Backbone as JSON, one array per atom type, in Angstrom:
{
  "sequence": "XXXXXXXXXXXXXXXXXXXXXXXXXXXXXXXXXXXXXXXXXXXXXXXXXXXXXXXXXXXXXXXXXXXXXXXXXXXXXXXXXXXXXXXXXXXXXXXXXXXXXXXXXXXXXXXXXXXXXXXXXXXXXXXXXXXXXXXXXXXXXXXXXXXXXXXXXXXXXXXXXXXXXXXXXXXXXXXXXXXXXXXXXXXXXXXXXXXXXXXXXXXXXXXXXXXXXXXXXXXXXXXXXXXXXXXXXXXXXXXXXXX",
  "N": [[-39.68, 65.54, -79.51], [-36.37, 66.56, -80.1], [-35.35, 69.88, -80.92], [-34.11, 70.87, -84.12], [-30.72, 71.71, -84.92], [-30.52, 73.43, -86.98], [-32.17, 75.54, -86.79], [-32.99, 78.19, -84.47], [-33.59, 77.11, -81.14], [-36.81, 77.13, -79.93], [-37.9, 79.92, -78.1], [-37.44, 79.4, -74.84], [-35.23, 77.63, -74.54], [-32.8, 78.34, -75.73], [-30.02, 79.29, -77.91], [-28.21, 77.11, -79.27], [-25.93, 74.82, -80.75], [-24.18, 71.89, -81.99], [-20.61, 72.14, -81.73], [-19.37, 71.64, -84.12], [-21.06, 72.58, -86.03], [-21.24, 75.52, -87.35], [-23.04, 77.31, -88.34], [-22.43, 78.19, -90.94], [-20.23, 79.84, -90.68], [-17.05, 80.59, -91.68], [-13.52, 79.71, -91.16], [-11.87, 82.03, -91.55], [-13.74, 84.02, -91.19], [-14.42, 83.62, -88.53], [-12.06, 84.43, -87.29], [-12.21, 87.15, -87.77], [-14.39, 87.75, -86.16], [-13.24, 87.55, -83.66], [-12.16, 90.02, -83.19], [-14.25, 91.71, -83.38], [-16.71, 94.11, -82.38], [-19.68, 94.08, -80.36], [-22.6, 95.58, -81.28], [-25.34, 97.7, -80.68], [-27.42, 99.61, -82.53], [-29.15, 102.54, -82.43], [-31.47, 101.44, -81.24], [-34.85, 100.41, -80.83], [-37.85, 99.36, -79.2], [-41.11, 98.03, -79.08], [-44.24, 96.54, -78.18], [-46.43, 95.6, -80.54], [-48.81, 98.11, -81.04], [-48.37, 99.43, -78.72], [-46.98, 101.68, -76.19], [-43.63, 102.87, -76.62], [-41.0, 100.94, -75.31], [-38.33, 101.55, -75.16], [-36.32, 103.82, -77.11], [-34.07, 104.85, -79.76], [-31.65, 103.9, -78.7], [-28.31, 103.28, -78.23], [-25.48, 101.16, -78.05], [-22.23, 99.82, -77.42], [-20.13, 97.05, -77.12], [-16.96, 95.95, -76.49], [-14.53, 93.37, -77.41], [-13.63, 91.38, -74.64], [-14.41, 93.27, -72.79], [-16.28, 94.26, -69.89], [-19.42, 95.32, -69.42], [-21.63, 96.97, -67.37], [-25.11, 96.98, -66.91], [-27.6, 98.97, -65.69], [-30.68, 100.08, -64.12], [-34.09, 101.13, -63.42], [-36.76, 98.78, -62.6], [-38.73, 97.5, -65.26], [-37.9, 99.13, -67.31], [-36.78, 98.0, -69.51], [-34.41, 96.48, -69.54], [-33.93, 93.66, -69.64], [-35.18, 93.12, -72.06], [-33.55, 94.59, -73.82], [-31.21, 93.1, -73.51], [-32.01, 90.66, -74.67], [-32.42, 91.48, -77.29], [-29.8, 92.13, -78.06], [-28.66, 89.65, -77.92], [-29.9, 88.32, -79.91], [-32.3, 87.02, -79.49], [-34.65, 88.35, -79.73], [-36.17, 90.54, -82.14], [-35.38, 93.84, -82.97], [-37.73, 96.58, -82.96], [-37.03, 98.95, -84.07], [-33.88, 100.03, -85.45], [-30.7, 98.24, -85.33], [-28.77, 95.26, -84.68], [-25.41, 94.49, -84.56], [-22.57, 92.44, -85.19], [-19.46, 93.26, -85.34], [-19.32, 94.27, -88.61], [-21.55, 93.0, -89.47], [-24.81, 91.4, -89.45], [-26.19, 89.51, -86.7], [-25.99, 85.92, -86.83], [-28.83, 84.27, -88.14], [-29.6, 81.7, -87.65], [-28.54, 78.47, -86.43], [-25.3, 78.29, -84.92], [-24.76, 80.75, -82.42], [-22.71, 83.47, -81.77], [-23.16, 85.14, -79.68], [-24.2, 84.69, -76.51], [-26.86, 84.11, -74.23], [-27.4, 84.23, -70.8], [-29.85, 83.3, -68.72], [-31.94, 84.71, -66.1], [-33.57, 82.88, -64.86], [-32.81, 79.72, -64.72], [-34.23, 77.34, -65.07], [-36.0, 77.8, -67.09], [-34.49, 77.79, -69.3], [-33.62, 75.38, -70.22], [-33.94, 72.06, -71.59], [-36.26, 70.03, -70.18], [-36.33, 67.3, -70.52], [-33.86, 66.38, -71.07], [-30.71, 65.12, -69.93], [-28.24, 66.7, -67.82], [-25.69, 66.31, -68.84], [-26.22, 65.79, -71.57], [-27.36, 68.21, -72.26], [-25.18, 69.98, -72.02], [-23.47, 68.89, -73.95], [-24.8, 69.56, -76.22], [-23.95, 72.05, -77.04], [-21.11, 72.18, -76.66], [-18.12, 70.4, -75.61], [-17.23, 70.65, -72.56], [-14.18, 70.69, -70.69], [-12.78, 68.96, -67.82], [-11.57, 70.84, -66.18], [-12.99, 73.21, -66.59], [-15.52, 72.47, -65.65], [-14.85, 72.0, -62.99], [-14.04, 74.56, -62.2], [-16.46, 75.89, -62.06], [-17.69, 74.52, -60.08], [-19.1, 72.19, -60.7], [-20.25, 68.99, -60.25], [-19.32, 65.7, -61.25], [-21.31, 63.79, -61.05], [-23.63, 65.21, -61.47], [-24.0, 65.32, -64.18], [-25.44, 63.16, -65.05], [-27.93, 63.64, -64.19], [-31.28, 65.07, -64.3], [-32.68, 68.33, -65.09], [-34.65, 68.98, -63.09], [-33.67, 67.7, -60.92], [-31.67, 69.09, -59.81], [-30.63, 71.89, -57.79], [-31.65, 75.38, -58.04], [-29.37, 77.03, -58.09], [-27.34, 75.18, -58.71], [-28.18, 74.36, -61.25], [-27.97, 76.75, -62.62], [-25.19, 77.13, -62.69], [-24.51, 75.13, -64.49], [-25.78, 76.07, -66.8], [-24.27, 78.33, -67.26], [-21.78, 77.26, -67.94], [-22.53, 75.93, -70.28], [-22.95, 78.12, -71.94], [-20.42, 78.92, -72.54], [-19.14, 77.95, -74.81], [-16.59, 77.14, -77.26], [-16.73, 78.91, -79.39], [-17.99, 81.16, -78.51], [-18.32, 84.65, -78.33], [-19.41, 86.83, -77.06], [-21.25, 87.45, -74.04], [-24.43, 87.79, -72.65], [-25.42, 88.45, -69.57], [-28.06, 88.11, -67.7], [-29.1, 89.13, -64.8], [-27.92, 86.85, -63.7], [-26.84, 85.77, -61.38], [-28.54, 86.36, -59.36], [-30.12, 84.72, -57.74], [-28.42, 83.48, -56.03], [-26.37, 82.9, -53.1], [-24.09, 85.17, -51.41], [-21.42, 84.18, -51.28], [-21.36, 82.06, -53.18], [-22.07, 83.52, -55.4], [-19.83, 85.18, -55.71], [-17.9, 83.23, -56.3], [-18.73, 82.1, -58.81], [-18.74, 84.32, -60.48], [-16.06, 85.0, -60.37], [-14.95, 82.78, -61.68], [-16.16, 83.02, -64.22], [-15.24, 85.55, -65.1], [-12.5, 85.1, -65.22], [-12.26, 83.25, -67.33], [-13.41, 84.77, -69.37], [-11.58, 86.87, -69.53], [-9.3, 85.5, -70.34], [-10.06, 84.59, -72.87], [-10.93, 86.84, -74.16], [-13.69, 87.49, -74.12], [-16.52, 89.46, -74.42], [-18.78, 90.97, -72.09], [-22.11, 91.69, -71.2], [-23.4, 92.7, -68.33], [-26.27, 92.47, -66.64], [-27.95, 93.84, -63.97], [-29.54, 94.51, -60.79], [-27.97, 94.96, -58.7], [-25.94, 97.16, -57.49], [-23.54, 97.11, -56.1], [-22.37, 94.71, -56.9], [-21.98, 95.16, -59.68], [-20.21, 97.26, -59.52], [-17.93, 95.98, -58.82], [-17.44, 94.02, -60.85], [-17.7, 95.24, -63.37], [-16.29, 97.1, -66.11], [-17.26, 99.52, -66.94], [-20.31, 101.41, -66.52], [-23.62, 101.47, -67.82], [-27.0, 102.53, -68.55], [-30.64, 102.28, -68.46], [-33.46, 104.42, -68.47], [-36.82, 105.28, -67.46], [-37.67, 107.02, -69.38], [-36.23, 106.32, -71.5], [-33.76, 107.44, -71.99], [-30.21, 107.35, -72.15], [-28.32, 106.56, -69.29], [-25.51, 108.35, -68.24], [-22.19, 107.03, -68.78], [-20.37, 105.58, -66.12], [-17.25, 105.92, -65.19]],
  "CA": [[-38.52, 65.49, -80.41], [-35.49, 67.7, -79.91], [-35.31, 70.81, -82.04], [-32.94, 70.76, -84.99], [-29.75, 72.78, -84.78], [-30.55, 74.33, -88.14], [-32.98, 76.69, -86.41], [-32.9, 78.45, -83.04], [-34.57, 76.39, -80.33], [-37.84, 78.12, -79.68], [-38.19, 80.55, -76.83], [-36.71, 79.38, -73.59], [-34.09, 76.74, -74.42], [-31.57, 79.01, -76.11], [-29.52, 79.13, -79.27], [-27.0, 76.31, -79.2], [-25.84, 73.67, -81.63], [-22.86, 71.3, -81.83], [-19.5, 73.01, -82.1], [-18.99, 71.38, -85.5], [-22.01, 73.27, -86.9], [-21.05, 76.93, -87.03], [-23.98, 78.15, -89.06], [-21.86, 78.76, -92.16], [-19.12, 80.74, -90.4], [-15.79, 80.0, -92.1], [-12.43, 80.04, -90.25], [-11.47, 83.43, -91.69], [-14.8, 84.85, -90.6], [-14.31, 83.48, -87.09], [-10.96, 85.27, -86.85], [-12.72, 88.52, -87.76], [-15.26, 87.91, -85.0], [-12.41, 87.71, -82.47], [-11.86, 91.44, -83.01], [-15.45, 92.49, -83.66], [-17.51, 94.61, -81.27], [-21.13, 93.87, -80.4], [-23.17, 96.93, -81.35], [-26.75, 97.97, -80.87], [-27.47, 100.94, -83.13], [-30.43, 103.26, -82.42], [-32.46, 100.4, -81.0], [-36.15, 100.73, -80.25], [-38.72, 98.17, -79.12], [-42.43, 98.1, -78.48], [-45.09, 95.42, -78.54], [-47.58, 96.05, -81.33], [-49.0, 99.56, -81.07], [-48.2, 99.96, -77.37], [-45.95, 102.7, -76.04], [-42.26, 102.4, -76.77], [-40.28, 100.62, -74.09], [-37.2, 102.47, -75.31], [-36.02, 104.18, -78.5], [-32.82, 105.56, -80.03], [-30.66, 103.44, -77.73], [-27.12, 102.72, -78.86], [-24.49, 100.63, -77.11], [-21.18, 99.03, -78.03], [-19.33, 96.27, -76.18], [-15.77, 95.48, -77.2], [-14.04, 92.08, -76.93], [-12.97, 91.39, -73.35], [-14.94, 94.32, -71.92], [-17.46, 93.95, -69.08], [-20.27, 96.5, -69.32], [-22.74, 96.78, -66.44], [-26.35, 97.66, -67.29], [-28.48, 99.22, -64.56], [-31.89, 100.84, -64.41], [-35.28, 100.69, -62.67], [-37.56, 97.69, -63.17], [-39.71, 97.89, -66.28], [-37.36, 100.05, -68.32], [-36.4, 97.26, -70.72], [-33.05, 95.93, -69.5], [-33.93, 92.29, -70.15], [-35.51, 93.19, -73.49], [-32.34, 95.0, -74.51], [-30.31, 91.96, -73.52], [-32.49, 89.68, -75.65], [-32.16, 92.03, -78.62], [-28.37, 92.03, -78.35], [-28.32, 88.23, -78.05], [-30.6, 87.77, -81.06], [-33.52, 86.3, -79.11], [-35.76, 89.17, -80.19], [-35.83, 91.44, -83.23], [-35.76, 95.2, -82.59], [-38.72, 97.28, -83.77], [-36.2, 99.91, -84.8], [-32.45, 99.88, -85.27], [-30.1, 96.96, -85.71], [-27.71, 94.69, -83.85], [-24.32, 94.05, -85.43], [-21.32, 91.91, -84.67], [-18.58, 93.85, -86.34], [-20.1, 94.96, -89.64], [-22.56, 92.06, -89.97], [-25.9, 91.01, -88.57], [-26.03, 88.23, -86.02], [-26.53, 84.8, -87.61], [-30.24, 84.02, -87.83], [-29.81, 80.3, -87.3], [-27.32, 77.76, -86.08], [-24.49, 78.78, -83.81], [-24.76, 82.19, -82.15], [-21.54, 83.87, -81.0], [-23.63, 85.91, -78.52], [-24.97, 83.77, -75.68], [-27.65, 84.72, -73.16], [-27.59, 83.46, -69.57], [-31.1, 83.8, -68.16], [-32.1, 84.81, -64.65], [-34.25, 81.68, -64.39], [-32.22, 78.64, -65.52], [-35.2, 76.28, -65.36], [-36.68, 78.15, -68.34], [-33.49, 77.81, -70.38], [-33.14, 74.02, -70.46], [-34.92, 71.05, -71.97], [-36.44, 69.2, -68.99], [-36.22, 65.88, -70.87], [-32.46, 66.06, -71.33], [-29.8, 65.14, -68.8], [-27.31, 67.83, -67.84], [-24.62, 65.97, -69.76], [-26.69, 65.98, -72.94], [-27.55, 69.64, -72.45], [-23.88, 70.59, -72.26], [-22.93, 68.37, -75.2], [-25.5, 70.21, -77.33], [-23.17, 73.2, -77.5], [-19.69, 71.87, -76.72], [-17.69, 69.42, -74.63], [-16.34, 71.3, -71.59], [-13.26, 69.77, -70.02], [-12.98, 68.85, -66.37], [-11.12, 72.06, -65.5], [-14.09, 74.16, -66.65], [-16.54, 71.98, -64.72], [-14.35, 72.21, -61.63], [-14.03, 76.0, -61.93], [-17.82, 76.31, -61.73], [-18.2, 73.68, -59.01], [-20.04, 71.19, -61.22], [-19.84, 67.63, -59.92], [-19.5, 64.76, -62.35], [-22.59, 63.08, -60.87], [-24.73, 66.04, -61.98], [-24.15, 65.15, -65.63], [-26.42, 62.11, -65.3], [-29.22, 64.06, -63.63], [-32.16, 65.93, -65.08], [-32.75, 69.66, -64.49], [-35.46, 69.05, -61.87], [-32.96, 67.03, -59.84], [-30.67, 70.02, -59.32], [-31.13, 73.15, -57.24], [-31.56, 76.49, -58.99], [-27.98, 77.46, -58.2], [-26.59, 74.15, -59.44], [-28.58, 74.4, -62.65], [-27.42, 77.97, -63.23], [-23.79, 76.88, -62.98], [-24.46, 74.33, -65.72], [-26.14, 76.95, -67.91], [-23.13, 79.21, -67.52], [-20.78, 76.49, -68.68], [-23.07, 75.71, -71.62], [-22.82, 79.35, -72.72], [-19.01, 79.24, -72.75], [-18.58, 77.18, -75.91], [-15.34, 77.69, -77.79], [-16.99, 79.96, -80.39], [-18.68, 82.29, -77.89], [-17.58, 85.91, -78.36], [-20.04, 87.74, -76.1], [-22.26, 86.87, -73.15], [-25.38, 88.67, -71.98], [-25.72, 87.82, -68.27], [-29.24, 88.82, -67.21], [-29.35, 88.8, -63.39], [-27.65, 85.42, -63.67], [-26.47, 85.31, -60.04], [-29.44, 86.99, -58.4], [-30.71, 83.75, -56.83], [-27.35, 82.82, -55.31], [-25.84, 83.58, -51.92], [-22.95, 86.04, -51.73], [-20.21, 83.4, -51.49], [-21.49, 81.37, -54.46], [-22.05, 84.58, -56.42], [-18.43, 85.57, -55.91], [-17.18, 82.11, -56.92], [-19.04, 81.91, -60.22], [-18.28, 85.49, -61.22], [-14.61, 84.87, -60.48], [-14.69, 81.79, -62.73], [-16.57, 83.57, -65.51], [-14.35, 86.65, -65.49], [-11.19, 84.54, -65.55], [-12.35, 82.69, -68.68], [-13.66, 85.88, -70.29], [-10.33, 87.59, -69.7], [-8.38, 84.64, -71.11], [-10.53, 84.43, -74.25], [-11.41, 88.14, -74.64], [-15.14, 87.46, -74.27], [-17.2, 90.63, -73.89], [-19.92, 90.63, -71.25], [-23.08, 92.67, -70.73], [-23.89, 92.22, -67.04], [-27.5, 93.16, -66.26], [-28.18, 93.58, -62.55], [-29.99, 95.58, -59.9], [-27.01, 95.0, -57.6], [-24.91, 98.15, -57.82], [-22.27, 96.69, -55.5], [-21.81, 93.67, -57.77], [-21.5, 95.77, -60.92], [-19.06, 98.09, -59.19], [-16.77, 95.09, -58.75], [-17.16, 93.23, -62.06], [-17.83, 95.97, -64.64], [-15.33, 98.13, -66.49], [-18.04, 100.76, -66.99], [-21.74, 101.22, -66.33], [-24.59, 102.18, -68.63], [-28.31, 102.27, -67.97], [-31.89, 102.68, -69.09], [-34.42, 105.06, -67.6], [-38.19, 105.13, -67.95], [-37.85, 107.87, -70.56], [-35.39, 105.71, -72.54], [-32.49, 108.11, -72.22], [-29.08, 106.61, -71.6], [-27.63, 107.09, -68.14], [-24.11, 108.49, -68.63], [-21.26, 106.01, -68.31], [-19.64, 105.86, -64.9], [-15.93, 105.31, -65.42]],
  "C": [[-37.69, 66.74, -80.21], [-35.47, 68.57, -81.15], [-34.02, 70.63, -82.83], [-32.01, 71.94, -84.76], [-29.74, 73.72, -85.96], [-31.39, 75.56, -87.87], [-32.82, 76.93, -84.93], [-33.95, 77.63, -82.3], [-35.55, 77.4, -79.79], [-37.82, 78.61, -78.24], [-37.14, 80.31, -75.77], [-35.44, 78.56, -73.59], [-32.78, 77.38, -74.83], [-31.15, 78.71, -77.52], [-28.17, 78.43, -79.21], [-27.07, 75.24, -80.27], [-24.44, 73.11, -81.51], [-21.76, 72.22, -82.36], [-19.06, 72.8, -83.54], [-19.91, 72.06, -86.49], [-21.97, 74.74, -86.55], [-21.92, 77.83, -87.86], [-23.38, 78.84, -90.26], [-20.7, 79.71, -91.93], [-17.81, 80.04, -90.74], [-14.67, 80.42, -91.16], [-11.99, 81.49, -90.34], [-12.47, 84.37, -91.06], [-14.73, 84.78, -89.08], [-13.17, 84.33, -86.54], [-11.39, 86.73, -86.81], [-13.59, 88.76, -86.54], [-14.47, 88.09, -83.72], [-12.16, 89.18, -82.17], [-13.1, 92.33, -83.14], [-16.15, 92.91, -82.37], [-18.97, 94.2, -81.47], [-21.78, 95.24, -80.29], [-24.69, 96.89, -81.48], [-26.88, 99.41, -81.33], [-28.89, 101.48, -83.18], [-31.6, 102.28, -82.23], [-33.74, 100.96, -80.39], [-37.0, 99.47, -80.22], [-40.04, 98.55, -78.48], [-43.23, 96.9, -78.96], [-46.31, 95.94, -79.26], [-47.63, 97.57, -81.39], [-48.87, 100.19, -79.69], [-47.1, 101.02, -77.34], [-44.56, 102.07, -76.18], [-41.67, 102.09, -75.4], [-38.99, 101.44, -74.02], [-36.99, 102.72, -76.8], [-34.65, 104.86, -78.56], [-31.72, 105.19, -79.03], [-29.49, 102.79, -78.47], [-26.12, 102.28, -77.8], [-23.46, 99.83, -77.9], [-20.38, 98.35, -76.93], [-18.16, 95.71, -76.97], [-15.31, 94.14, -76.64], [-13.29, 92.22, -75.61], [-13.49, 92.42, -72.37], [-16.15, 93.82, -71.15], [-18.22, 95.25, -68.87], [-21.44, 96.17, -68.39], [-23.94, 97.6, -66.87], [-27.27, 97.74, -66.09], [-29.71, 99.98, -65.02], [-33.06, 100.3, -63.62], [-35.98, 99.53, -63.36], [-38.53, 98.25, -64.2], [-39.19, 98.82, -67.34], [-36.82, 99.33, -69.55], [-35.01, 96.66, -70.71], [-33.0, 94.51, -70.08], [-34.27, 92.25, -71.64], [-34.29, 93.6, -74.3], [-31.35, 93.85, -74.6], [-30.71, 90.92, -74.55], [-32.29, 90.18, -77.08], [-30.69, 91.84, -78.99], [-27.93, 90.58, -78.54], [-29.04, 87.57, -79.22], [-31.84, 86.97, -80.73], [-34.77, 87.04, -79.55], [-35.25, 90.08, -81.29], [-36.26, 92.85, -82.86], [-36.84, 95.76, -83.52], [-38.03, 98.33, -84.64], [-34.73, 99.61, -84.53], [-31.95, 98.5, -85.65], [-29.01, 96.56, -84.72], [-26.66, 94.11, -84.78], [-23.2, 93.43, -84.61], [-20.26, 92.27, -85.7], [-19.42, 94.62, -87.34], [-21.21, 94.07, -90.19], [-23.65, 91.81, -88.95], [-25.55, 89.72, -87.84], [-26.58, 87.11, -86.89], [-27.95, 84.49, -87.17], [-30.54, 82.6, -87.45], [-28.48, 79.66, -86.97], [-26.6, 78.4, -84.9], [-24.59, 80.3, -83.65], [-23.54, 82.54, -81.32], [-21.89, 84.75, -79.8], [-24.57, 85.01, -77.73], [-25.65, 84.52, -74.54], [-27.75, 83.75, -71.99], [-28.77, 84.08, -68.84], [-31.03, 83.92, -66.64], [-32.69, 83.52, -64.09], [-33.77, 80.48, -65.21], [-33.2, 77.54, -65.88], [-35.96, 76.54, -66.65], [-35.75, 78.05, -69.55], [-32.96, 76.42, -70.72], [-34.29, 73.14, -70.92], [-35.09, 70.09, -70.8], [-36.29, 67.71, -69.25], [-34.77, 65.44, -71.11], [-31.67, 66.03, -70.02], [-28.88, 66.36, -68.92], [-26.16, 67.56, -68.81], [-25.0, 66.18, -71.21], [-26.88, 67.46, -73.24], [-26.22, 70.33, -72.77], [-23.3, 70.16, -73.6], [-23.61, 68.98, -76.42], [-24.67, 71.35, -77.9], [-21.69, 72.91, -77.65], [-19.38, 70.83, -75.67], [-16.72, 70.08, -73.65], [-15.43, 70.29, -70.92], [-13.45, 69.84, -68.52], [-12.54, 70.11, -65.63], [-12.22, 73.12, -65.5], [-15.18, 73.75, -65.66], [-16.12, 72.24, -63.29], [-14.39, 73.69, -61.26], [-15.4, 76.5, -61.51], [-18.47, 75.4, -60.69], [-19.21, 72.65, -59.45], [-19.49, 69.8, -60.97], [-20.17, 66.69, -61.07], [-20.85, 64.05, -62.26], [-23.76, 63.88, -61.42], [-25.0, 65.76, -63.45], [-25.18, 64.09, -65.98], [-27.81, 62.49, -64.81], [-30.0, 64.92, -64.61], [-32.29, 67.28, -64.37], [-33.54, 69.73, -63.18], [-34.81, 68.35, -60.68], [-31.82, 67.88, -59.28], [-31.34, 71.23, -58.68], [-31.0, 74.24, -58.29], [-30.13, 76.96, -59.19], [-27.12, 76.48, -58.96], [-26.9, 74.2, -60.93], [-28.01, 75.64, -63.35], [-25.94, 77.81, -63.55], [-23.63, 76.12, -64.3], [-24.8, 75.18, -66.95], [-25.01, 77.9, -68.27], [-22.06, 78.5, -68.32], [-21.25, 76.23, -70.11], [-22.85, 76.93, -72.52], [-21.38, 79.65, -73.11], [-18.36, 78.36, -73.82], [-17.42, 77.9, -76.56], [-15.54, 78.82, -78.79], [-17.74, 81.16, -79.81], [-17.78, 83.52, -77.87], [-18.11, 86.92, -77.34], [-21.07, 86.98, -75.27], [-23.12, 88.0, -72.61], [-25.82, 87.94, -70.71], [-26.83, 88.62, -67.61], [-29.59, 88.38, -65.79], [-29.0, 87.35, -63.1], [-27.31, 84.9, -62.27], [-27.4, 85.83, -58.96], [-29.98, 86.01, -57.37], [-29.68, 83.1, -55.91], [-26.92, 83.61, -54.08], [-24.54, 84.29, -52.3], [-21.68, 85.25, -52.03], [-20.23, 82.71, -52.85], [-21.44, 82.37, -55.61], [-20.62, 84.99, -56.74], [-17.65, 84.49, -56.65], [-17.45, 82.03, -58.42], [-18.64, 83.13, -61.06], [-16.76, 85.45, -61.39], [-14.24, 83.91, -61.6], [-15.01, 82.35, -64.1], [-15.61, 84.65, -65.99], [-12.97, 86.15, -65.87], [-11.19, 83.98, -66.98], [-12.56, 83.8, -69.71], [-12.39, 86.67, -70.56], [-9.35, 86.8, -70.57], [-8.76, 84.59, -72.58], [-11.06, 85.72, -74.87], [-12.9, 88.1, -74.99], [-15.72, 88.73, -73.66], [-18.45, 90.22, -73.14], [-20.79, 91.86, -71.03], [-23.69, 92.09, -69.47], [-25.08, 93.07, -66.62], [-27.81, 92.82, -64.82], [-28.76, 94.8, -61.86], [-28.96, 95.82, -58.79], [-25.85, 95.93, -57.97], [-23.55, 97.74, -57.28], [-21.58, 95.63, -56.36], [-21.22, 94.29, -59.03], [-20.29, 96.65, -60.68], [-17.78, 97.26, -59.16], [-16.42, 94.49, -60.1], [-17.07, 94.06, -63.34], [-16.69, 96.96, -64.85], [-15.99, 99.5, -66.57], [-19.51, 100.41, -66.87], [-22.53, 102.05, -67.32], [-25.96, 101.9, -68.03], [-29.45, 102.67, -68.87], [-32.74, 103.37, -68.05], [-35.8, 104.91, -68.21], [-38.47, 105.97, -69.18], [-36.93, 107.46, -71.71], [-34.15, 106.52, -72.9], [-31.38, 107.31, -71.56], [-28.54, 107.32, -70.37], [-26.15, 107.21, -68.5], [-23.24, 107.39, -68.05], [-20.57, 106.49, -67.04], [-18.3, 105.16, -65.02], [-15.32, 104.86, -64.1]]
}
C-alpha cells in the first residue's frame, strides 16, 4: 500500500505529495517562502554516543543561489544535505526556512535528489505515477531533461540509472519547490549528459529563484555551476568560501 501524503514517505522514497496538499501552507505563507533563505544554524550530528561527525556548522543558502559543498569522504556531506532537506533531525542546532522550521509532514519546499535514484523511488509505481505524486510536469520540462513519453509507462527497473535520475530530478522540481539539495546527483553520468541536465536544472532554478546545495567530489563541476564553495573537513571546521 502506498504511503499517505500526510506523513513523509519512509526512508528512501522521499517527501512528496500532490501539489494540492501543501501541508497547511497558506498562499501568504508561500509568498514569504519565495524570499526566505535556507539556514542551518550551529548544526551537529552523531549517531548515539559515537563521535561527532560534525558540530557547530552553520550555512545559509539564499533563493536562486547555487552553493557547492566539497570535502573528503566520511566528513558528513550527505548527512548535512539530509539535515537541510529534513530527512534527518540534527543532534544539535536547527534548520530553518526563513524564520520557521521545515514542515514535518506533507509537502516539503526543500527537495533532495539522491546519488542513487533506485533508492528514491517506489519500484511498484510507473514513472508517470511517480511524477504525478508531486506535480504534473509539462512537456517542455520533460523535453528539457530528455525524458521520453514512453518512459512514463515504464517501471524504475526498466530504465537505466541515468534515465531514472532524470525523472527524479523532474519530480523534485514541483511548483512549490524553493530549494534543492543535489547530492552527487550526476556522478553516475557521462560528461555530455552531466552537462545537459545541469544546464536544464540551472535554467529552471534561475527562472524560479530556486536555491541549490550542490554536493560533489568533482571540483571542476562545482567550479562551473556554483556561485561559491563551502566545505566540511574531518575536524568539522568550515572550509572558507571560495568566491
